Backbone of each chain as nested JSON, in Angstrom:
{
  "chains": [
    {"id": "A", "residues": [
      {"number": 1, "name": "UNK", "atoms": {"N": [0.823, -1.197, 0.0], "CA": [0.0, 0.0, 0.0], "C": [0.875, 1.273, 0.0]}},
      {"number": 2, "name": "UNK", "atoms": {"N": [1.975, 1.262, 0.747], "CA": [2.8, 2.47, 0.84], "C": [3.483, 2.788, -0.494]}},
      {"number": 3, "name": "UNK", "atoms": {"N": [3.779, 1.702, -1.284], "CA": [4.406, 1.947, -2.597], "C": [3.387, 2.608, -3.531]}},
      {"number": 4, "name": "UNK", "atoms": {"N": [2.15, 2.088, -3.501], "CA": [1.082, 2.699, -4.312], "C": [0.902, 4.16, -3.915]}},
      {"number": 5, "name": "UNK", "atoms": {"N": [0.858, 4.39, -2.607], "CA": [0.626, 5.752, -2.107], "C": [1.747, 6.686, -2.545]}},
      {"number": 6, "name": "UNK", "atoms": {"N": [2.998, 6.17, -2.508], "CA": [4.14, 7.007, -2.919], "C": [4.039, 7.366, -4.399]}},
      {"number": 7, "name": "UNK", "atoms": {"N": [3.535, 6.426, -5.199], "CA": [3.411, 6.678, -6.643], "C": [2.255, 7.623, -6.957]}},
      {"number": 8, "name": "UNK", "atoms": {"N": [1.438, 7.924, -5.923], "CA": [0.321, 8.856, -6.183], "C": [0.853, 10.264, -6.454]}},
      {"number": 9, "name": "UNK", "atoms": {"N": [2.124, 10.491, -6.11], "CA": [2.727, 11.808, -6.362], "C": [3.263, 11.893, -7.791]}},
      {"number": 10, "name": "UNK", "atoms": {"N": [3.21, 10.787, -8.53], "CA": [3.669, 10.791, -9.927], "C": [4.703, 9.703, -10.159]}},
      {"number": 11, "name": "UNK", "atoms": {"N": [5.103, 9.559, -11.43], "CA": [6.066, 8.512, -11.806], "C": [7.339, 8.692, -10.984]}},
      {"number": 12, "name": "UNK", "atoms": {"N": [7.961, 7.583, -10.665], "CA": [9.179, 7.687, -9.852], "C": [10.119, 6.533, -10.181]}},
      {"number": 13, "name": "UNK", "atoms": {"N": [11.4, 6.78, -9.964], "CA": [12.404, 5.723, -10.15], "C": [12.525, 4.952, -8.839]}},
      {"number": 14, "name": "UNK", "atoms": {"N": [12.982, 3.716, -8.915], "CA": [13.111, 2.933, -7.686], "C": [13.887, 3.674, -6.598]}},
      {"number": 15, "name": "UNK", "atoms": {"N": [14.949, 4.36, -6.992], "CA": [15.744, 5.095, -6.004], "C": [14.925, 6.178, -5.32]}},
      {"number": 16, "name": "UNK", "atoms": {"N": [14.08, 6.873, -6.13], "CA": [13.221, 7.92, -5.533], "C": [12.274, 7.29, -4.505]}},
      {"number": 17, "name": "UNK", "atoms": {"N": [11.712, 6.151, -4.921], "CA": [10.741, 5.491, -4.036], "C": [11.396, 5.074, -2.719]}},
      {"number": 18, "name": "UNK", "atoms": {"N": [12.608, 4.535, -2.818], "CA": [13.294, 4.093, -1.588], "C": [13.506, 5.279, -0.655]}},
      {"number": 19, "name": "UNK", "atoms": {"N": [13.874, 6.425, -1.232], "CA": [14.097, 7.616, -0.371], "C": [12.769, 8.081, 0.232]}},
      {"number": 20, "name": "UNK", "atoms": {"N": [11.706, 8.088, -0.614], "CA": [10.4, 8.56, -0.119], "C": [9.88, 7.655, 1.002]}},
      {"number": 21, "name": "UNK", "atoms": {"N": [9.978, 6.327, 0.748], "CA": [9.397, 5.374, 1.707], "C": [10.302, 5.237, 2.921]}},
      {"number": 22, "name": "UNK", "atoms": {"N": [11.639, 5.063, 2.654], "CA": [12.583, 4.924, 3.774], "C": [12.405, 3.571, 4.433]}},
      {"number": 23, "name": "UNK", "atoms": {"N": [13.517, 2.921, 4.802], "CA": [13.451, 1.667, 5.555], "C": [12.927, 0.495, 4.756]}},
      {"number": 24, "name": "UNK", "atoms": {"N": [13.009, 0.559, 3.418], "CA": [12.587, -0.577, 2.588], "C": [13.809, -1.024, 1.792]}},
      {"number": 25, "name": "UNK", "atoms": {"N": [14.085, -2.332, 1.788], "CA": [15.282, -2.795, 1.075], "C": [15.009, -2.792, -0.425]}},
      {"number": 26, "name": "UNK", "atoms": {"N": [16.098, -2.776, -1.192], "CA": [15.954, -2.801, -2.657], "C": [15.211, -4.064, -3.077]}},
      {"number": 27, "name": "UNK", "atoms": {"N": [15.55, -5.183, -2.381], "CA": [14.95, -6.469, -2.733], "C": [13.424, -6.442, -2.513]}},
      {"number": 28, "name": "UNK", "atoms": {"N": [12.995, -5.931, -1.352], "CA": [11.555, -5.889, -1.041], "C": [10.858, -4.924, -2.001]}},
      {"number": 29, "name": "UNK", "atoms": {"N": [11.489, -3.79, -2.282], "CA": [10.871, -2.813, -3.182], "C": [10.714, -3.403, -4.584]}},
      {"number": 30, "name": "UNK", "atoms": {"N": [11.776, -4.04, -5.073], "CA": [11.727, -4.632, -6.418], "C": [10.638, -5.708, -6.492]}},
      {"number": 31, "name": "UNK", "atoms": {"N": [10.577, -6.551, -5.461], "CA": [9.556, -7.609, -5.431], "C": [8.156, -7.026, -5.399]}},
      {"number": 32, "name": "UNK", "atoms": {"N": [7.98, -5.968, -4.628], "CA": [6.665, -5.322, -4.502], "C": [6.27, -4.688, -5.838]}},
      {"number": 33, "name": "UNK", "atoms": {"N": [7.216, -3.978, -6.456], "CA": [6.914, -3.326, -7.741], "C": [6.56, -4.367, -8.793]}},
      {"number": 34, "name": "UNK", "atoms": {"N": [7.295, -5.489, -8.757], "CA": [7.023, -6.559, -9.753], "C": [5.613, -7.123, -9.545]}},
      {"number": 35, "name": "UNK", "atoms": {"N": [5.25, -7.345, -8.264], "CA": [3.901, -7.888, -7.996], "C": [2.819, -6.883, -8.409]}},
      {"number": 36, "name": "UNK", "atoms": {"N": [3.055, -5.596, -8.089], "CA": [2.065, -4.555, -8.434], "C": [1.926, -4.437, -9.948]}},
      {"number": 37, "name": "UNK", "atoms": {"N": [3.064, -4.614, -10.637], "CA": [3.04, -4.556, -12.107], "C": [2.265, -5.758, -12.647]}},
      {"number": 38, "name": "UNK", "atoms": {"N": [2.589, -6.919, -12.068], "CA": [1.909, -8.163, -12.503], "C": [0.396, -8.038, -12.274]}},
      {"number": 39, "name": "UNK", "atoms": {"N": [0.008, -7.406, -11.173], "CA": [-1.412, -7.291, -10.827], "C": [-2.096, -6.11, -11.527]}},
      {"number": 40, "name": "UNK", "atoms": {"N": [-1.374, -5.44, -12.411], "CA": [-1.986, -4.396, -13.237], "C": [-2.189, -3.072, -12.519]}},
      {"number": 41, "name": "UNK", "atoms": {"N": [-1.497, -2.864, -11.401], "CA": [-1.708, -1.621, -10.639], "C": [-0.617, -0.598, -10.928]}},
      {"number": 42, "name": "UNK", "atoms": {"N": [0.502, -1.106, -11.453], "CA": [1.659, -0.233, -11.728], "C": [2.2, -0.587, -13.103]}},
      {"number": 43, "name": "UNK", "atoms": {"N": [2.736, 0.418, -13.819], "CA": [3.398, 0.088, -15.093], "C": [4.826, 0.631, -15.073]}},
      {"number": 44, "name": "UNK", "atoms": {"N": [5.696, -0.081, -15.821], "CA": [7.127, 0.25, -15.832], "C": [7.475, 0.884, -17.176]}},
      {"number": 45, "name": "UNK", "atoms": {"N": [8.192, 1.96, -17.152], "CA": [8.619, 2.67, -18.366], "C": [10.144, 2.627, -18.425]}},
      {"number": 46, "name": "UNK", "atoms": {"N": [10.684, 2.048, -19.531], "CA": [12.146, 1.991, -19.671], "C": [12.579, 3.097, -20.643]}},
      {"number": 47, "name": "UNK", "atoms": {"N": [13.593, 3.82, -20.277], "CA": [14.126, 4.869, -21.161], "C": [15.499, 4.42, -21.657]}},
      {"number": 48, "name": "UNK", "atoms": {"N": [15.642, 4.366, -22.996], "CA": [16.918, 3.88, -23.571], "C": [17.959, 4.983, -23.467]}},
      {"number": 49, "name": "UNK", "atoms": {"N": [18.427, 5.178, -22.264], "CA": [19.469, 6.191, -22.04], "C": [20.718, 5.47, -21.53]}},
      {"number": 50, "name": "UNK", "atoms": {"N": [21.787, 6.177, -21.362], "CA": [23.014, 5.574, -20.8], "C": [23.308, 6.311, -19.506]}},
      {"number": 51, "name": "UNK", "atoms": {"N": [23.218, 5.731, -18.306], "CA": [22.717, 4.383, -18.105], "C": [21.191, 4.324, -18.315]}},
      {"number": 52, "name": "UNK", "atoms": {"N": [20.655, 3.125, -18.597], "CA": [19.211, 2.994, -18.842], "C": [18.411, 3.452, -17.623]}},
      {"number": 53, "name": "UNK", "atoms": {"N": [17.289, 4.131, -17.875], "CA": [16.484, 4.653, -16.755], "C": [15.142, 3.913, -16.738]}},
      {"number": 54, "name": "UNK", "atoms": {"N": [14.675, 3.582, -15.546], "CA": [13.381, 2.912, -15.4], "C": [12.509, 3.752, -14.474]}},
      {"number": 55, "name": "UNK", "atoms": {"N": [11.269, 3.97, -14.884], "CA": [10.332, 4.704, -14.022], "C": [9.075, 3.867, -13.848]}},
      {"number": 56, "name": "UNK", "atoms": {"N": [8.498, 3.983, -12.668], "CA": [7.23, 3.293, -12.398], "C": [6.132, 4.338, -12.223]}},
      {"number": 57, "name": "UNK", "atoms": {"N": [4.937, 3.994, -12.676], "CA": [3.794, 4.901, -12.464], "C": [2.528, 4.066, -12.265]}},
      {"number": 58, "name": "UNK", "atoms": {"N": [1.514, 4.677, -11.724], "CA": [0.258, 3.978, -11.46], "C": [-0.532, 3.809, -12.743]}},
      {"number": 59, "name": "UNK", "atoms": {"N": [-1.145, 2.655, -12.912], "CA": [-2.122, 2.475, -13.984], "C": [-3.422, 3.142, -13.518]}},
      {"number": 60, "name": "UNK", "atoms": {"N": [-4.446, 3.143, -14.376], "CA": [-5.749, 3.698, -13.962], "C": [-6.283, 2.903, -12.779]}},
      {"number": 61, "name": "UNK", "atoms": {"N": [-6.138, 1.581, -12.841], "CA": [-6.613, 0.735, -11.73], "C": [-5.876, 1.104, -10.444]}},
      {"number": 62, "name": "UNK", "atoms": {"N": [-4.581, 1.368, -10.572], "CA": [-3.783, 1.751, -9.406], "C": [-4.232, 3.088, -8.844]}},
      {"number": 63, "name": "UNK", "atoms": {"N": [-4.461, 4.033, -9.753], "CA": [-4.92, 5.363, -9.293], "C": [-6.284, 5.23, -8.618]}},
      {"number": 64, "name": "UNK", "atoms": {"N": [-7.169, 4.426, -9.178], "CA": [-8.513, 4.28, -8.582], "C": [-8.456, 3.577, -7.218]}},
      {"number": 65, "name": "UNK", "atoms": {"N": [-7.418, 2.739, -7.049], "CA": [-7.301, 2.033, -5.758], "C": [-6.894, 2.997, -4.641]}},
      {"number": 66, "name": "UNK", "atoms": {"N": [-6.398, 4.164, -5.027], "CA": [-6.032, 5.162, -4.011], "C": [-7.265, 5.663, -3.254]}},
      {"number": 67, "name": "UNK", "atoms": {"N": [-8.453, 5.54, -3.885], "CA": [-9.669, 6.052, -3.215], "C": [-9.922, 5.291, -1.906]}},
      {"number": 68, "name": "UNK", "atoms": {"N": [-10.021, 3.925, -1.964], "CA": [-10.193, 3.22, -0.682], "C": [-8.967, 3.343, 0.23]}},
      {"number": 69, "name": "UNK", "atoms": {"N": [-7.778, 3.423, -0.358], "CA": [-6.571, 3.547, 0.481], "C": [-6.619, 4.866, 1.251]}},
      {"number": 70, "name": "UNK", "atoms": {"N": [-6.982, 5.93, 0.574], "CA": [-7.066, 7.241, 1.267], "C": [-8.194, 7.232, 2.29]}},
      {"number": 71, "name": "UNK", "atoms": {"N": [-9.318, 6.578, 1.946], "CA": [-10.449, 6.511, 2.892], "C": [-10.01, 5.754, 4.151]}},
      {"number": 72, "name": "UNK", "atoms": {"N": [-9.215, 4.711, 3.958], "CA": [-8.712, 3.949, 5.111], "C": [-7.756, 4.814, 5.927]}},
      {"number": 73, "name": "UNK", "atoms": {"N": [-6.936, 5.602, 5.221], "CA": [-6.017, 6.515, 5.913], "C": [-6.788, 7.537, 6.727]}},
      {"number": 74, "name": "UNK", "atoms": {"N": [-7.863, 8.072, 6.153], "CA": [-8.69, 9.05, 6.884], "C": [-9.28, 8.394, 8.14]}},
      {"number": 75, "name": "UNK", "atoms": {"N": [-9.759, 7.134, 7.997], "CA": [-10.348, 6.421, 9.137], "C": [-9.286, 6.228, 10.221]}},
      {"number": 76, "name": "UNK", "atoms": {"N": [-8.095, 5.826, 9.778], "CA": [-7.022, 5.552, 10.745], "C": [-6.627, 6.832, 11.488]}},
      {"number": 77, "name": "UNK", "atoms": {"N": [-6.652, 7.96, 10.775], "CA": [-6.291, 9.225, 11.42], "C": [-7.257, 9.541, 12.563]}},
      {"number": 78, "name": "UNK", "atoms": {"N": [-8.531, 9.213, 12.358], "CA": [-9.537, 9.515, 13.389], "C": [-9.442, 8.508, 14.534]}},
      {"number": 79, "name": "UNK", "atoms": {"N": [-9.245, 7.23, 14.196], "CA": [-9.406, 6.203, 15.234], "C": [-8.107, 5.585, 15.739]}},
      {"number": 80, "name": "UNK", "atoms": {"N": [-6.982, 5.869, 15.056], "CA": [-5.745, 5.147, 15.389], "C": [-5.462, 5.184, 16.885]}},
      {"number": 81, "name": "UNK", "atoms": {"N": [-5.602, 6.368, 17.506], "CA": [-5.205, 6.386, 18.929], "C": [-6.41, 6.219, 19.853]}},
      {"number": 82, "name": "UNK", "atoms": {"N": [-7.575, 5.929, 19.31], "CA": [-8.749, 5.731, 20.185], "C": [-9.028, 4.252, 20.394]}},
      {"number": 83, "name": "UNK", "atoms": {"N": [-8.5, 3.413, 19.479], "CA": [-8.829, 1.995, 19.571], "C": [-7.633, 1.244, 20.128]}},
      {"number": 84, "name": "UNK", "atoms": {"N": [-7.881, 0.068, 20.781], "CA": [-6.766, -0.699, 21.331], "C": [-5.813, -1.093, 20.213]}},
      {"number": 85, "name": "UNK", "atoms": {"N": [-4.499, -1.117, 20.519], "CA": [-3.553, -1.396, 19.447], "C": [-3.286, -2.883, 19.313]}},
      {"number": 86, "name": "UNK", "atoms": {"N": [-3.045, -3.592, 20.412], "CA": [-2.628, -4.991, 20.182], "C": [-3.866, -5.782, 19.774]}},
      {"number": 87, "name": "UNK", "atoms": {"N": [-3.637, -6.623, 18.732], "CA": [-4.796, -7.216, 18.034], "C": [-5.39, -8.391, 18.801]}},
      {"number": 88, "name": "UNK", "atoms": {"N": [-4.599, -9.135, 19.592], "CA": [-5.136, -10.346, 20.257], "C": [-5.979, -9.934, 21.467]}},
      {"number": 89, "name": "UNK", "atoms": {"N": [-7.248, -10.404, 21.599], "CA": [-8.027, -10.123, 22.825], "C": [-7.427, -10.905, 23.997]}}
    ]},
    {"id": "B", "residues": [
      {"number": 1, "name": "UNK", "atoms": {"N": [-13.783, -8.65, 7.362], "CA": [-14.468, -7.566, 6.631], "C": [-15.933, -7.949, 6.335]}},
      {"number": 2, "name": "UNK", "atoms": {"N": [-16.162, -9.236, 6.016], "CA": [-17.517, -9.644, 5.649], "C": [-18.451, -9.584, 6.862]}},
      {"number": 3, "name": "UNK", "atoms": {"N": [-17.889, -9.815, 8.076], "CA": [-18.723, -9.738, 9.288], "C": [-19.127, -8.286, 9.523]}},
      {"number": 4, "name": "UNK", "atoms": {"N": [-18.15, -7.361, 9.356], "CA": [-18.458, -5.93, 9.503], "C": [-19.541, -5.541, 8.497]}},
      {"number": 5, "name": "UNK", "atoms": {"N": [-19.345, -6.0, 7.261], "CA": [-20.28, -5.614, 6.193], "C": [-21.688, -6.149, 6.494]}},
      {"number": 6, "name": "UNK", "atoms": {"N": [-21.758, -7.388, 7.027], "CA": [-23.074, -7.963, 7.365], "C": [-23.755, -7.158, 8.463]}},
      {"number": 7, "name": "UNK", "atoms": {"N": [-22.955, -6.636, 9.397], "CA": [-23.548, -5.866, 10.501], "C": [-23.955, -4.466, 10.046]}},
      {"number": 8, "name": "UNK", "atoms": {"N": [-23.583, -4.104, 8.798], "CA": [-23.983, -2.771, 8.314], "C": [-25.502, -2.72, 8.099]}},
      {"number": 9, "name": "UNK", "atoms": {"N": [-26.13, -3.896, 8.079], "CA": [-27.591, -3.944, 7.91], "C": [-28.302, -3.776, 9.25]}},
      {"number": 10, "name": "UNK", "atoms": {"N": [-27.519, -3.741, 10.341], "CA": [-28.119, -3.546, 11.664], "C": [-27.681, -4.645, 12.623]}},
      {"number": 11, "name": "UNK", "atoms": {"N": [-28.084, -4.495, 13.89], "CA": [-27.696, -5.462, 14.923], "C": [-28.153, -6.858, 14.501]}},
      {"number": 12, "name": "UNK", "atoms": {"N": [-27.36, -7.839, 14.879], "CA": [-27.725, -9.21, 14.479], "C": [-27.22, -10.202, 15.509]}},
      {"number": 13, "name": "UNK", "atoms": {"N": [-27.902, -11.324, 15.58], "CA": [-27.46, -12.409, 16.471], "C": [-26.489, -13.291, 15.703]}},
      {"number": 14, "name": "UNK", "atoms": {"N": [-25.622, -13.99, 16.429], "CA": [-24.657, -14.835, 15.722], "C": [-25.324, -15.748, 14.687]}},
      {"number": 15, "name": "UNK", "atoms": {"N": [-26.457, -16.307, 15.044], "CA": [-27.142, -17.206, 14.111], "C": [-27.545, -16.49, 12.825]}},
      {"number": 16, "name": "UNK", "atoms": {"N": [-28.026, -15.22, 12.986], "CA": [-28.408, -14.436, 11.789], "C": [-27.176, -14.237, 10.91]}},
      {"number": 17, "name": "UNK", "atoms": {"N": [-26.052, -13.892, 11.583], "CA": [-24.827, -13.609, 10.827], "C": [-24.376, -14.846, 10.048]}},
      {"number": 18, "name": "UNK", "atoms": {"N": [-24.457, -15.996, 10.708], "CA": [-24.01, -17.23, 10.035], "C": [-24.848, -17.485, 8.793]}},
      {"number": 19, "name": "UNK", "atoms": {"N": [-26.177, -17.23, 8.903], "CA": [-27.052, -17.453, 7.718], "C": [-26.727, -16.43, 6.623]}},
      {"number": 20, "name": "UNK", "atoms": {"N": [-26.514, -15.16, 7.056], "CA": [-26.238, -14.1, 6.068], "C": [-24.927, -14.377, 5.329]}},
      {"number": 21, "name": "UNK", "atoms": {"N": [-23.897, -14.743, 6.135], "CA": [-22.561, -14.9, 5.537], "C": [-22.478, -16.23, 4.802]}},
      {"number": 22, "name": "UNK", "atoms": {"N": [-22.962, -17.31, 5.48], "CA": [-22.91, -18.633, 4.846], "C": [-21.488, -19.143, 4.787]}},
      {"number": 23, "name": "UNK", "atoms": {"N": [-21.292, -20.439, 5.069], "CA": [-19.966, -21.032, 4.919], "C": [-18.965, -20.581, 5.958]}},
      {"number": 24, "name": "UNK", "atoms": {"N": [-19.423, -20.065, 7.11], "CA": [-18.504, -19.685, 8.186], "C": [-18.859, -20.532, 9.399]}},
      {"number": 25, "name": "UNK", "atoms": {"N": [-17.835, -21.125, 10.033], "CA": [-18.135, -21.993, 11.179], "C": [-18.453, -21.131, 12.398]}},
      {"number": 26, "name": "UNK", "atoms": {"N": [-19.161, -21.749, 13.356], "CA": [-19.489, -21.017, 14.589], "C": [-18.2, -20.543, 15.267]}},
      {"number": 27, "name": "UNK", "atoms": {"N": [-17.17, -21.431, 15.247], "CA": [-15.903, -21.128, 15.917], "C": [-15.234, -19.892, 15.279]}},
      {"number": 28, "name": "UNK", "atoms": {"N": [-15.179, -19.883, 13.944], "CA": [-14.523, -18.756, 13.257], "C": [-15.328, -17.477, 13.479]}},
      {"number": 29, "name": "UNK", "atoms": {"N": [-16.663, -17.587, 13.404], "CA": [-17.496, -16.402, 13.603], "C": [-17.314, -15.848, 15.021]}},
      {"number": 30, "name": "UNK", "atoms": {"N": [-17.352, -16.726, 16.016], "CA": [-17.199, -16.29, 17.409], "C": [-15.838, -15.619, 17.61]}},
      {"number": 31, "name": "UNK", "atoms": {"N": [-14.789, -16.246, 17.068], "CA": [-13.44, -15.667, 17.199], "C": [-13.359, -14.304, 16.535]}},
      {"number": 32, "name": "UNK", "atoms": {"N": [-13.963, -14.183, 15.36], "CA": [-13.939, -12.917, 14.618], "C": [-14.699, -11.843, 15.39]}},
      {"number": 33, "name": "UNK", "atoms": {"N": [-15.887, -12.202, 15.884], "CA": [-16.679, -11.219, 16.645], "C": [-15.923, -10.77, 17.89]}},
      {"number": 34, "name": "UNK", "atoms": {"N": [-15.271, -11.714, 18.557], "CA": [-14.515, -11.372, 19.773], "C": [-13.387, -10.404, 19.433]}},
      {"number": 35, "name": "UNK", "atoms": {"N": [-12.666, -10.676, 18.312], "CA": [-11.554, -9.78, 17.932], "C": [-12.09, -8.398, 17.553]}},
      {"number": 36, "name": "UNK", "atoms": {"N": [-13.198, -8.381, 16.797], "CA": [-13.785, -7.091, 16.385], "C": [-14.251, -6.305, 17.609]}},
      {"number": 37, "name": "UNK", "atoms": {"N": [-14.785, -7.038, 18.595], "CA": [-15.246, -6.38, 19.824], "C": [-14.048, -5.825, 20.582]}},
      {"number": 38, "name": "UNK", "atoms": {"N": [-12.986, -6.67, 20.667], "CA": [-11.766, -6.236, 21.368], "C": [-11.174, -5.0, 20.689]}},
      {"number": 39, "name": "UNK", "atoms": {"N": [-11.249, -4.959, 19.359], "CA": [-10.656, -3.84, 18.614], "C": [-11.582, -2.631, 18.536]}},
      {"number": 40, "name": "UNK", "atoms": {"N": [-12.714, -2.701, 19.219], "CA": [-13.591, -1.53, 19.308], "C": [-14.433, -1.284, 18.068]}},
      {"number": 41, "name": "UNK", "atoms": {"N": [-14.594, -2.289, 17.205], "CA": [-15.362, -2.083, 15.963], "C": [-16.784, -2.615, 16.11]}},
      {"number": 42, "name": "UNK", "atoms": {"N": [-16.97, -3.509, 17.095], "CA": [-18.28, -4.148, 17.294], "C": [-18.594, -4.127, 18.786]}},
      {"number": 43, "name": "UNK", "atoms": {"N": [-19.897, -4.026, 19.129], "CA": [-20.249, -4.151, 20.55], "C": [-21.317, -5.241, 20.717]}},
      {"number": 44, "name": "UNK", "atoms": {"N": [-21.272, -5.857, 21.899], "CA": [-22.148, -6.998, 22.169], "C": [-23.223, -6.56, 23.157]}},
      {"number": 45, "name": "UNK", "atoms": {"N": [-24.458, -6.9, 22.894], "CA": [-25.57, -6.553, 23.774], "C": [-26.195, -7.862, 24.276]}},
      {"number": 46, "name": "UNK", "atoms": {"N": [-26.258, -8.013, 25.612], "CA": [-26.86, -9.246, 26.178], "C": [-28.256, -8.91, 26.667]}},
      {"number": 47, "name": "UNK", "atoms": {"N": [-29.2, -9.734, 26.338], "CA": [-30.571, -9.524, 26.811], "C": [-30.898, -10.63, 27.817]}},
      {"number": 48, "name": "UNK", "atoms": {"N": [-31.276, -10.224, 29.032], "CA": [-31.557, -11.215, 30.101], "C": [-32.926, -11.846, 29.843]}},
      {"number": 49, "name": "UNK", "atoms": {"N": [-32.934, -12.703, 28.863], "CA": [-34.18, -13.416, 28.543], "C": [-33.931, -14.916, 28.742]}},
      {"number": 50, "name": "UNK", "atoms": {"N": [-34.947, -15.708, 28.628], "CA": [-34.762, -17.166, 28.719], "C": [-35.167, -17.758, 27.37]}},
      {"number": 51, "name": "UNK", "atoms": {"N": [-34.29, -18.35, 26.572], "CA": [-32.841, -18.388, 26.818], "C": [-32.219, -16.998, 26.574]}},
      {"number": 52, "name": "UNK", "atoms": {"N": [-31.042, -16.747, 27.176], "CA": [-30.404, -15.417, 27.037], "C": [-30.126, -15.109, 25.568]}},
      {"number": 53, "name": "UNK", "atoms": {"N": [-30.303, -13.867, 25.2], "CA": [-30.117, -13.482, 23.787], "C": [-28.92, -12.537, 23.706]}},
      {"number": 54, "name": "UNK", "atoms": {"N": [-28.097, -12.713, 22.669], "CA": [-26.928, -11.831, 22.455], "C": [-27.036, -11.237, 21.064]}},
      {"number": 55, "name": "UNK", "atoms": {"N": [-26.827, -9.937, 20.972], "CA": [-26.81, -9.286, 19.651], "C": [-25.517, -8.504, 19.487]}},
      {"number": 56, "name": "UNK", "atoms": {"N": [-25.042, -8.458, 18.261], "CA": [-23.837, -7.68, 17.952], "C": [-24.232, -6.509, 17.063]}},
      {"number": 57, "name": "UNK", "atoms": {"N": [-23.572, -5.39, 17.248], "CA": [-23.808, -4.235, 16.366], "C": [-22.503, -3.465, 16.184]}},
      {"number": 58, "name": "UNK", "atoms": {"N": [-22.452, -2.648, 15.164], "CA": [-21.245, -1.875, 14.877], "C": [-21.134, -0.69, 15.837]}},
      {"number": 59, "name": "UNK", "atoms": {"N": [-19.937, -0.406, 16.3], "CA": [-19.687, 0.844, 17.02], "C": [-19.563, 1.958, 15.968]}},
      {"number": 60, "name": "UNK", "atoms": {"N": [-19.393, 3.183, 16.426], "CA": [-19.204, 4.296, 15.472], "C": [-17.956, 4.035, 14.626]}},
      {"number": 61, "name": "UNK", "atoms": {"N": [-16.888, 3.569, 15.279], "CA": [-15.644, 3.267, 14.535], "C": [-15.905, 2.192, 13.487]}},
      {"number": 62, "name": "UNK", "atoms": {"N": [-16.712, 1.198, 13.86], "CA": [-17.05, 0.124, 12.919], "C": [-17.846, 0.649, 11.741]}},
      {"number": 63, "name": "UNK", "atoms": {"N": [-18.835, 1.493, 12.059], "CA": [-19.654, 2.078, 10.981], "C": [-18.775, 2.92, 10.062]}},
      {"number": 64, "name": "UNK", "atoms": {"N": [-17.875, 3.709, 10.629], "CA": [-17.022, 4.581, 9.805], "C": [-16.048, 3.759, 8.95]}},
      {"number": 65, "name": "UNK", "atoms": {"N": [-15.703, 2.568, 9.424], "CA": [-14.773, 1.724, 8.654], "C": [-15.461, 1.161, 7.405]}},
      {"number": 66, "name": "UNK", "atoms": {"N": [-16.787, 1.23, 7.373], "CA": [-17.52, 0.766, 6.186], "C": [-17.219, 1.651, 4.98]}},
      {"number": 67, "name": "UNK", "atoms": {"N": [-16.801, 2.903, 5.234], "CA": [-16.543, 3.817, 4.093], "C": [-15.409, 3.269, 3.218]}},
      {"number": 68, "name": "UNK", "atoms": {"N": [-14.203, 3.002, 3.802], "CA": [-13.155, 2.424, 2.952], "C": [-13.511, 1.014, 2.466]}},
      {"number": 69, "name": "UNK", "atoms": {"N": [-14.256, 0.259, 3.269], "CA": [-14.63, -1.098, 2.848], "C": [-15.539, -1.02, 1.61]}},
      {"number": 70, "name": "UNK", "atoms": {"N": [-16.501, -0.132, 1.645], "CA": [-17.397, 0.025, 0.484], "C": [-16.623, 0.564, -0.721]}},
      {"number": 71, "name": "UNK", "atoms": {"N": [-15.687, 1.503, -0.47], "CA": [-14.886, 2.061, -1.58], "C": [-14.055, 0.943, -2.218]}},
      {"number": 72, "name": "UNK", "atoms": {"N": [-13.537, 0.041, -1.383], "CA": [-12.767, -1.084, -1.916], "C": [-13.685, -2.015, -2.707]}},
      {"number": 73, "name": "UNK", "atoms": {"N": [-14.898, -2.201, -2.204], "CA": [-15.875, -3.028, -2.924], "C": [-16.208, -2.433, -4.286]}},
      {"number": 74, "name": "UNK", "atoms": {"N": [-16.382, -1.111, -4.327], "CA": [-16.68, -0.427, -5.6], "C": [-15.519, -0.631, -6.575]}},
      {"number": 75, "name": "UNK", "atoms": {"N": [-14.263, -0.497, -6.06], "CA": [-13.071, -0.675, -6.904], "C": [-13.049, -2.112, -7.449]}},
      {"number": 76, "name": "UNK", "atoms": {"N": [-13.327, -3.057, -6.562], "CA": [-13.269, -4.473, -6.98], "C": [-14.329, -4.759, -8.039]}},
      {"number": 77, "name": "UNK", "atoms": {"N": [-15.48, -4.126, -7.914], "CA": [-16.543, -4.349, -8.902], "C": [-16.081, -3.916, -10.294]}},
      {"number": 78, "name": "UNK", "atoms": {"N": [-15.337, -2.828, -10.342], "CA": [-14.881, -2.301, -11.641], "C": [-13.739, -3.15, -12.187]}},
      {"number": 79, "name": "UNK", "atoms": {"N": [-12.811, -3.541, -11.3], "CA": [-11.558, -4.126, -11.798], "C": [-11.433, -5.632, -11.584]}},
      {"number": 80, "name": "UNK", "atoms": {"N": [-12.33, -6.232, -10.804], "CA": [-12.127, -7.644, -10.434], "C": [-11.857, -8.51, -11.665]}},
      {"number": 81, "name": "UNK", "atoms": {"N": [-12.647, -8.323, -12.734], "CA": [-12.414, -9.245, -13.858], "C": [-11.521, -8.647, -14.932]}},
      {"number": 82, "name": "UNK", "atoms": {"N": [-10.953, -7.473, -14.663], "CA": [-10.035, -6.899, -15.658], "C": [-8.58, -7.171, -15.311]}},
      {"number": 83, "name": "UNK", "atoms": {"N": [-8.336, -7.462, -14.01], "CA": [-6.949, -7.624, -13.594], "C": [-6.647, -9.101, -13.421]}},
      {"number": 84, "name": "UNK", "atoms": {"N": [-5.352, -9.502, -13.556], "CA": [-4.991, -10.909, -13.395], "C": [-5.372, -11.383, -11.992]}},
      {"number": 85, "name": "UNK", "atoms": {"N": [-5.814, -12.632, -11.896], "CA": [-6.277, -13.091, -10.584], "C": [-5.154, -13.691, -9.764]}},
      {"number": 86, "name": "UNK", "atoms": {"N": [-4.334, -14.577, -10.369], "CA": [-3.37, -15.242, -9.473], "C": [-2.281, -14.244, -9.12]}},
      {"number": 87, "name": "UNK", "atoms": {"N": [-1.927, -14.256, -7.809], "CA": [-1.129, -13.13, -7.262], "C": [0.346, -13.249, -7.598]}},
      {"number": 88, "name": "UNK", "atoms": {"N": [0.883, -14.469, -7.754], "CA": [2.344, -14.599, -7.948], "C": [2.698, -14.29, -9.409]}},
      {"number": 89, "name": "UNK", "atoms": {"N": [3.647, -13.339, -9.677], "CA": [4.084, -13.112, -11.063], "C": [4.869, -14.331, -11.554]}}
    ]}
  ]
}
């Protein structure tokens, strides 16, 4: 979800995403981007430059998924500190 | 999520929920209701009748969580059959 949210600011290179997100390894980020791409939520753009440049951006499905993600974020902002945190009763 | 969504129709007894949801065991339903209650999303009402009656209903936090849940449902309705189903690339 955080990778999708970061891409809501526009196309970004993996390095940009790592800086924006912070605390995510290259391996986890690459795996996440690949899964999001496979699931049709993100698309990859290769630029034939030297060195080659790769950018990721949200597909329409990815952009539309931001609606429930933002709604969940709004809910969490209201209730995060009002509800018990540890999940096991 | 499906238990929360079922309670969006109003307070219900465990038996009602099992019929509405279908295919959920009493054990799983009870565990889910207990966790939702512990997390402040559902509240339990006991009626001192013979036999005793128990009803579950959504708290305000639970009702508000329906907003992102419904938004996710709307997204899934649009994209469910357009995107690849199996998750592993």
